[in-house]
C-alpha positions as CSV (number, residue, x, y, z in Angstrom):
1,M,43.1,34.7,-49.7
2,S,46.2,36.1,-50.2
3,E,47.6,35.8,-54.3
4,D,51.0,34.7,-52.6
5,H,50.4,32.2,-50.8
6,P,53.1,29.6,-50.8
7,V,50.6,26.7,-50.7
8,M,48.4,28.1,-53.3
9,N,51.3,29.1,-55.6
10,A,52.8,25.6,-55.2
11,L,49.6,24.1,-55.9
12,L,48.9,26.5,-58.9
13,E,52.3,25.4,-60.4
14,Q,51.7,21.7,-60.6
15,L,48.3,22.3,-62.0
16,R,50.0,24.5,-64.7
17,A,52.5,21.4,-65.2
18,L,49.8,19.0,-65.1
19,K,47.7,20.5,-67.7
20,E,51.0,21.1,-70.1
21,Q,52.1,17.2,-69.1
22,Y,47.8,16.3,-70.8
23,D,48.3,18.7,-73.5
24,H,51.4,17.0,-74.8
25,L,49.9,13.4,-73.6
26,P,46.1,13.6,-73.3
27,N,45.4,9.7,-71.4
28,E,43.2,9.0,-68.5
29,L,45.8,9.0,-66.1
30,N,47.1,12.5,-66.8
31,R,43.6,13.6,-67.3
32,Y,42.5,12.2,-63.4
33,R,45.1,13.7,-62.1
34,M,44.7,17.2,-63.1
35,V,40.7,16.8,-62.6
36,R,42.0,15.6,-58.9
37,L,44.4,18.2,-58.2
38,E,41.9,21.3,-59.4
39,Q,39.3,19.4,-56.9
40,L,41.9,19.8,-54.1
41,I,42.6,23.1,-55.1
42,A,38.2,23.9,-54.8
43,Q,38.2,22.5,-51.3
44,W,41.2,24.2,-50.2
45,A,40.6,27.5,-51.5
46,P,37.1,27.8,-53.1
47,E,37.6,31.6,-53.7
48,A,40.6,30.3,-56.0
49,G,37.8,29.8,-58.7
50,V,40.6,27.2,-60.6
51,I,38.0,25.4,-62.2
52,A,37.0,26.2,-65.6
């Protein structure tokens, strides 16, 4: 997948925002949202390797 794919960029930006939110407020809801988005990205673009 292209590195400048608009959908992938949008998903990664959402993930960055959720990680920042989780850093400031580490609770179960924020963690769930972050993990769920990581799973979505892994399903949509498995070669992205976002989950680490």
